[in-house]
Phi, psi and omega in degrees: 000135177262130184240126174263126183239090180287142178268110187240328190230000176087002181253007187292343181272012177288152178303320182300315180290319180298316178297321180293318181283337180274335183299116176076001186276138168269325184219131180245127180249112178273125185242119170255129180242128176260102186255108183299322177301313179293319183294328177299334180274352178242150181268351186241048183304310180296325177300317183293319178295319177297317180300314179295328176296320178295315179301315181298320178298313178299318180295321182297318177297316181292320178294322178298324178294335175273005181057045177249144176288134186224140178228145178241141181227133172241129186232149171258137173146193179289126185307305182300313182297320181291318178300315181295314180291323177292320177302318182288310183300318182273002181052047179291135179283334176195158177250129181250127184233148174274129183297138178226156177247078176202170183292321179304314182293318179298318180295320179296318179296317179297324178291321177299317178297312181299327182266005178054047175257123182291141179217163177221136176248142177230152174263135176257128181288131178284140182265000000 
């Protein structure tokens, strides 16, 4: 099974998420998206890019310990469109997302449903 794991909120290197994307996976695709529209709304765009690069590196190490094949992709563009296009191009069996309570996340879920892309959401316990 191919699993697409988009890095969206900075909590993706948690054990719960790593376990969720690893379970039953033959290949895990970590996706970092640099979305100019989203970055225009934040004042720390470069900081966020660097933070997600660090998170991706930590995740690759953890996934490697589980002996899973892992690939990383960094894309520029609209977050929702990139998730959908990468899921299709990489023939992902599902997209695994950390549940969020905001309009951005609701729109993403609706776009995945419209495009008939299987997804799974998981809750991360706050520490």
